[in-house]
Each structure stands twice: as structure tokens, then as C-alpha cells.
N, C-alpha and C positions, 0 to 999 in steps of 0.2 A: 211116185207110188200109185199104182193102179187102184182105182176105187173098187173094182170088182174083187180085189183081194181082201177087202175089209170084212165083208160079210159071208163070202163063200166058205171060209174056214172058221168054224165055230169053236175050234180048240181053245181060243182065248176066252170064250164065254164060260166053258166048263171050268177052265183054270180059275177064272175070276170067282165063280160060285164056290169053288172049293176053298179059295182063300177067304171068302166071306165067312164060311162055316168055321174055318180054322181061327178066324179073328174072334170067335165066340158070339157072332151075331145070330139072331133069330129072324127068319123071314116074316113071322107073324107079329113082331114087336117093333114099334117105331124106335129106332136107335136114339141114344142120347146125343145131344148137340154139343159140338165143341165150337164155341163162339169166341172169336177174338174181341177183346175189349175195345171200346171206342177210340182210345188214344192210339192203340196198336194198329187198328185198321186204318185210321187216319194217316199214320206214319207209312204204312205199306202203300196206300193210295198215292201218297206223295212220291214214293220211290218209283212207282209204276206210271207216274203222270205222263211221261213222254210216250210210253207205249199206249196208254189210254187214248191220248190224242191221235196217235196213228190209227188205232182201231176206229175211233169216231170218224176220221177223215176218209179211211179207205175200206172199211168193212161195214160199218153201220149203214151207210146209204144203200148198199146192196141188200142187207138184211131188211131194211124198210121196204125196198121195192118188191121183195118176194113175200115177206111175212106180215105186212102191214094190216091185213084183214084177218089174221089168225091169232089165236091165243098162243103167242110165242114170246120168248125173251132171248136176248143175246147176252151171254154171260162171259166175263173174263175172270179167270181164277189164276192164282199164283202157283208156284212149283210145289207148294204144300197142299194144294187143293182148296185154299181159302178163297172165297169169292171176293174179288176186289171191286167189281163194278158190274151193274146190269143195266140193260136198256130194253125198251119195248113197251107193250100194253100194260098200263097201270093196273087194270082190273085183274089181269092174269098174275101180275106181280103179287097182289094181295093173296091170291089163291096159293101160289108157291110158298108164301110165308108159312102156310099151315104145315108144310114138310120142311121148313127151315132152308129152303133154297133161296137164300137172300144174302146180302152183303155181310161179310164177317164170319159166315159159317164155313167150317172146313168140310169139304166133301171128299176127303181121303177115303179110298176103298175100304180100309180097315175100320173106318168109323161108320160108313154109310152103305157098305156092301157094293155090289156091282152097280156102277153108274158111269155115265160117259166121261165125266171130268176125272174121277179118281182112277178109272180103268185106263183112260188114255194116258194118264201120267205114268202108269206102270208099263204099258205096252209101247209107249212113245211113238204112237201112230194114231191116225184117225179111227175113232170107234163110234159105232151107233149102238145104243141100248134102247130097244123098242118095247114099250109097254111091259108085258110079262117077263121080259128078260132082266128087269131089275130084280135084285135079290130080295129087297124089302117090299112086301105087298102093298104098303101104303104109297109106294113110289110108282106103282104100275099104271097109273093113269096118265103118265107122261111118256113122251118119246124124246130122246136126247141124242144129239150127234156132236162130238167134240173132237178137236184136233190140236195137237201141240203146236206152239209157236217156238221156232228156234232162232237164236241170234246168228249173225253172220259168221261167228267163229264156231258154230255148232252147239253152243250151250242151250239147254232148255230154258226158255224164258217164262212161259205161261201156257195156259190152255184156253182156247176160244170154243165156246159151246153155244148151240141153239137148243132150247128146250121148248117143246110144244105139248099142248094138252090133247090127248086122244088122237093124235095125228101120226100116222105111221111114216117115219122118215124113210125115204127110198134112196136109190142111187143118185137121183137128181139132187136130193138134199145133201148127200155126202160130197158131191161135186161142188155144190154151192159153198159149203163150209171150207173145203180145201181151197177154193178160189179166193175166199176172203182171207184166209191165212196166207196164201201165196202173195196177195196184194200187200199185206202187212209186212211179211218178211222182205219183199222187194223194196218197200219203202225204207225199212230199217237199214238197208245197204247204203242209202243216201246219207245217213247220219254218221258214217264212219269218219273219224278225223282224217283230213287230207283228201277225202273223196273228191275227185274233180271230173272224171269221165265215167260215163255209164254206157256199156256196150250191150245192146239187145241182140240175142242170138236165137236162131231157130232153123230147123231143117227146111221149113217152108217160109217164104216171106210173109204170108198171111198170118203167121203166128207172132210176128214181132210186136204187135200191139194188142195181143189177145188177153193179156194177164197171165198167160202160161208160157211166156218166153223165158229163155235163159237170160240171166243178167250177170255181167262181170263189171265190177267197179275198180277203177284205177286211180292213181294219183295223177298230177298234171304232167308227169313224165311218162305215163303209160305203164307204170309198175303196178301189177295186180295187187289189190288190197283184199278182195273178197269176191265170192261168187255164190249164186244160189244153187240149190240141188239140181235144177233143171239144166243149168249151164254146165255143171259137172258132168251130167249124163250126155248132153249134146256133144261136148268136147272130149268125152271119154277120158276125163281126168288128165288132160294134157298139160294143164297149167295149174299152178299153186300160187298162194300169196308170195310175193317177191319176184315172180317171173315177169318178163316184159311181154305186154299184150301183143307186140308186133312179132312175137315168135309164132303166133297162130293166125294173125290177120295181116293184111297188107296196109291199105290206106287207112288213115285216121280222119278222113274227111268228115266234118260234122254234118249230122242229120241226113246223110246220103245212105241209101240202102245199097250195100255191096254184097259180094258173094265170093266165097272160097269154093274149093272143090267139094267140101262137105256141108256147108251151111251158109245161110244168109246172116248178115249182121248190120247194125246201125249204131253209129256213135253219136252220143249227145252229151251235153254238159249236165252235170249234176245240179238239179234245181231244188230249191226249198230247204237246203241244209239248215239255214238259220231261221226257218219260218215255222218250225214245229212249236206251237204255242205251249208254254208251260206256265201254269198259273202262279208258281212261286219263284219265277226267275228274277224278280226284282231284288237286286243285291243291296246290302247295307253293310256298313263297317263291321257289324256284329254277326252277320249272316252270310255264310259262304255260298257261292254260286252252286247250283245243282250239278251233279255229275252227268255228263252225256253218255257215259259208257255202261252204267250198271244194269239198266233194264231190269231192275227188281232185285239185284244182288245186294243185300244189306252190307255184306263185308266190304265190297268195293265202295259203296257209298260212305262207309265209315272212314275208309282210308282216304277217300277224296276229301272228306270234311277236315281231316287232320292236316292234309297237305295244303289245302286251300287257306288255312289259317296263317301259314307262314310263307305262302308262295310270293306275295307281293312285298315281303319284308327283307328281300336280298339275303335270305338265309339259305345256305347250301343244303341240298337234299340228296339222299342216297336211295336209289331204288334197288330193291333186292327181290329175287324170285327165280323160279326155275325157267329154263329155256322154253320159250313159246307161251308163257303165261300172260303176256300182254304188257310187259314193262314199257316198251317203246310207245305203244298207243297211249298209255297213261301219261307218259312224259309229254307227248305231243298235245294231249288234251289239256293238261295243266298249263302248258305254255300258251295255248290258244285262249285260255280263260283268264290269263294273267294280264297285268297292265303292261307287259312287255310283248304282247302278241304281235305288234307291228315291227318287232326287231327279230334278228336271227336267233334261232333256238341255241342256247348255250349248253354245251356238253357238260358244263360244271354244275348243272342243276341236278342235285342228288338228295335222297331222303333216307336218313339213317333209320327211322322208326317204321318205315313202310315195309310190309311183306305181302306180295300178291301172288 
């Protein structure tokens, strides 16, 4: 997505203000807060723990490098606009508390008017809301840029936002946020079950380690599992999950930069799959292991919890669901988390009560 497209077309801003009026909001009045209670926000934070760790490892350092001397906060919100986690200057955090821009508060556009988090969720693209572009006057002392984070399968996972006081976010800020999101989405590719090979792709070899390279992830046999949006663009959608990577590239020589007629590429082993720290991974007989697939989807987490309770008790399970909804990935993940992970996956593993 070209950054210049974000602000050159202000139709989205007019639409957002119109939606704010239709929601019954007044620009002169501070809107009521919808705040998630303590237990619920704790539960959501646990569901998002893997994503939080990825943001802290791959986005937060870049935020600190650029915004460490400014009144700015890095904010992660879920798909309902609820703020899950914030990072940055403590003094500015206290100021943002005055407008309820803190953990547990929902910044859905219908509740808070035009704002980067809520409007990015509706537009499903990067959005900058600068000062007076906020619908609520009390919010106009801040500038915000937010971008959606998408899962490898295309699902919306969350929104990453940078909010600054009296600082006009420009194209450079938008590029920075998109770069952070790109790093996060690329890292998420590494955590797909069975991911073994990671192929960096670019029209120029200098792009291969830039953070803006295309990435295709395959299993150990070279079967494509997923790719990021840049790879889809570079490859003109020539491959899809399930295709063999050797249909578009030749050699699978590790770590060597190679070239086809259209692009450069480099093959490497997937690293760090098992190293994403999760604070609640310690298992006990009464506590199921966390799901590596949900990335904030409470329904998947609930299904995982149900299945995990019987997975190691030799009880047959039946997986049901529509074509393409992820049955195979769930089965593989359950197998990898079971005490039979070192044995071949049995096709007899089925779950009668699961629907995904």
C-alpha cells in the first residue's frame, strides 16, 4: 500500500465525521468511556500475549529509536478497539489518561468519533488523524497514526498506533508505522505450524534485508504455507498456500542470494519459532497449554481449551468446519502440543464438539 494514498484522499475523513454525527456524538462534549473490567482486560491481554511479545521484540525498539525524546505512546488495540497494551513515556501516559486513552478503554469510532484506532479498524488500512481532524475537540491536542495488523491467513488481528502530543504526523511517521507493522506481520509468518523455510523476495537484491521484502514461508518439503502482501505483489499472485515453491524458483540453496528472470530471492531456515516468550506457557495438569493460532480470537482459544483437556487422554476427536477455515492447522497444532508430538500424526484424531 502506498503511503501517499493515505492522506491524499480525504474522502475517508469526511465519511468518518459523518459516521460520528450519525452515532449521536457531539464534537463539543467528551464522550462517555466504555471501559473493560479488570478481569476481562486481563483475559484479553493473555489471549494477545504472543502478539504483544512480537510487538515488543520487533516494533517497540524502532518506536524507541524515533520517539524516545517526544511525548508519544505506542498503543496496541484489539479488533473491537479496546486498548490492550501501551508503551512509551510515563508522563505522557498520565496526560492521555485524561481523555481515557489507556488500557481497557474501547476506542471504537462509534464511541470516540474520528480517531486513528477506530477509523483504521473501519477502513482496514493505515490512517493518520492529525490534531483538528479528530471529531471530539478534547482529542485535538494529539496526532495519531494507526495501522491494522493482519494474520498470515488475512484475518484482522489488531491495530498498532502511535499517538503524539502536538506533533503533526507526516509521511515519514506513516512509513515508520507501516514498517513496524510489516516487521510484526513478517514475524508472525514464522509461527505458523510446520513452518520450516522462509524465502525473502525482492525485485532488487538490496531489498531482501530491508524490512520491506516479500516473504514466503513453506514447510520442510517446500510446500507454501503463507506469504505476506509484498510477496503476493512481487510474485503477481503466482502461488497460493499448498503450491510447491519450486514452481517459481529454482535452487533451494540455503542463505544464498539467487535470481530468477523477475526477482531476487534468498532461502533461510525459520528461526525462533519456539522462542516467542509467553508468560503463561507453564503447563500444569489443570491448566491447558496456550493456543499458538488464535492471535486474539477468543472463539479459537475456547475451542483450543476444550480440545486440550482431552488431547492427551487418547480420546478420539472430530474436527468439523467449512473448507478453508483451518481444520488442518488446528489438528497439526494440537498434535505438536500433545505428549505424542514426537510420533506421527494420527488421522484418527478427531473432535466431535469442535466447530471452527
